[in-house]
N, C-alpha and C positions, 0 to 999 in steps of 0.2 A: 433497281427497284428502290422505291422510297423507304420502305421499311420491311423488316422480316415478318414472316407469318407469326401470329400469336400462337400460343400453345393450343388453344381451342381450334383455331383455323387449321393448324397443322394436323391435329387429330382427325378433323373432318375430312381433310384432303387425303390422309392415309386411308381412312375408311372407304372413300370413293375409289381409290386405287385398288384396294383389296377386292372391292366389289367388281370393278371393271376387269380385273385379271383373275377372277375366281376360277374359271375353267383351267387356265394355264398354270395356276399355282396350287391346285387342289391336292397335289401329292406332297406338298410341303406341310410341315407342322404349323400350327397357328403362330408359334413364336417366330419361325423363319419367315412366314408371310408378313408379319409385322416388321421384321428387320428389313425385308425387301421393300416394303412400302415406305419405310422411313428413308432408305437409301434413294428411292425414286423421287420422293418429295425434295430431298436435299439436292439431288442432281438437277431437278427441274428448276428449283429456286436459283441455284448457281448459274445455270444456263440462261435463265431469264435476266438475271442481274447483268451478266456479261453482254447479252444482246442489247439491253437498254443502254449500257455504257457505250457500246460501239455506235449505236444509233445516235446518241446525243453528241458524239464527236463529229459525226457527219452533218449534223444539223447546225452545229456552231460555226 
């Protein structure tokens, strides 16, 4: 990935994740939902970065 998400982009992504998984996480407190969303954004960003690196090695 060329750059990391800005704070604003990250917050927007977290809100979308909370919305997408609202039914599955409704039993969690709001604080735990935010922690989970933050973890999911971090995991997604790390996975995407890894896949981009792998892809660029195969192209070179």
